[in-house]
N, C-alpha and C positions, 0 to 999 in steps of 0.2 A: 752653906746650910742655913744660916740666919736670914739671909736675903730671901731665900725661897720660902721659909716659914713666915716671914713678915708679909710677903706677897700673897701667900695662901690665906692668911688671916684677913688681909684687906679685901680680897675677893669674897671670902665668906661673909664679911661684914656688909659689903655692898649687896650681896644676894639676900641676906636676911632683912636688910632695910627695904629692899625691893618687894620681898614677899610680905612684909608687914604692911607696906602701903597698899598693896593689892587686897590683902585680906581685910584691912581696915575699911576699904571702900566697899567691898562686897558684903561683909558680914556685920557692918555697923548698924545699930538700930535706926539711926538717922540716915536714911537712904539718899541716893543721888537727887539733888535739886538742880534742875537744868538751868535755873536762872541765877543761882548763887555759886555753883561749882565751876571750876575751870575745866570744861569738857575736853579741851585740848590736852591737858595734863592727864586726865583720866584715860583718854584715848591712847596716849603714849604708853601708859602702864598696861592697858588691856591688849595692846597690839601684840604682845609676846605670846598670848594664848588664843586670841580670837581676832583675826584681821578684819572680818566683816563687821563685828561689833565696833571696832575701832573706827572704821570708815563711817559707820552710822553715827557715832558720837561726833566725829568731825563735821559731818554734814549738818547734824542737829545744831552744833555750836555755830556754824555759819548762818543758819536760819535765825537762831536766837539773836546773834549779834546784829544781823540786818534789821530784825524787828526792833531791837533796842535803839537803833539809829533812826527809826521812824520810816523806814522803807515800806512800801506796799509789797509785802512778801508774797502775796498771792499772784503778783505779776512777775516780780524779779526772781523769785525762788520757786516757781511752780514745779520745775523739774526736780529740784531737791526735795520739795515737800512730797512729791509723788514717790520718789525713791525711798524716803523715810517711811512713808505709809506702807509701801510694799514690804519693807524690812519688818515693820511692826506686825503686819498680817502674818508673815511667815514665821516669826519668832516671838509670838505673843507671850507664851509661858516662859521662855528663856529670859526675856527682858524683865519679867517680874522677879525671877530668881536672882539675877545679877545686880539688882539695886534699884529697879524702877517700880517697886511695889507701891510707892506713893502715888503713882500714876496709873493704877490698876483700871479705874473707870475710863480714863482717857485712852488707854491702850485698847480697851474693848471698843470704845467709841470710834477710834480711827480704823480699827479692823472692820467695822461695820459700815464705814463711810463710803466705800467704793461706789455703791449704787447712787448715792445722792451727792457725789462730789461736786458736780457742776452747780447744782442749786445751793449747796453749802457755801461754796466760794462766792457766789453771787450775793447771798445774804450777808456775808462778812465784808463785802465791799470790794470785790475784785475789780469790777469795771467802773463803778461809781460809788462814792461814799453814801452811807445810810446813817440816819439819826434814829436812835431808839430811845423811847421813854421807858425807864424802868421805875416802877412805883413800888416803894418799900413802905412797910407799915411797922411802927414800933409796938412790940407786944407788951412793953412795960407801961405804956401810957393808958390812963383811964379813959374809957369811952362810955357813952350813955348806954350802949347795949350790953355792957358788962365786961 
């Protein structure tokens, strides 16, 4: 009887820790940050209740890791980018609810990108690198015009 009771307590403890991890990720004020979080670990926890979201997170993690290595992801990960974009289009509101609300504008942008995908990839340097000059102005500096 004591062995069964201890086993039951251990199983309950593991279950509660698991549920605490999932609820902490989903309902925390600081939502998922794709560049700081371990998306593989989040995908592992999410896999129990949504396998498609888990696959999306793993694919997104693969794209982010390739980008961080300096690869041209528009060539090497084009298929993965397209599958992520399709998932975003189909599950736009769901992604905002499960922790991607920080990326609200980006999710809307990707869902509208289908029409201009070829031009967008070209501008971001898919076939050849581009140099862009971004001019910034300091609003705190005094200028003759006031």
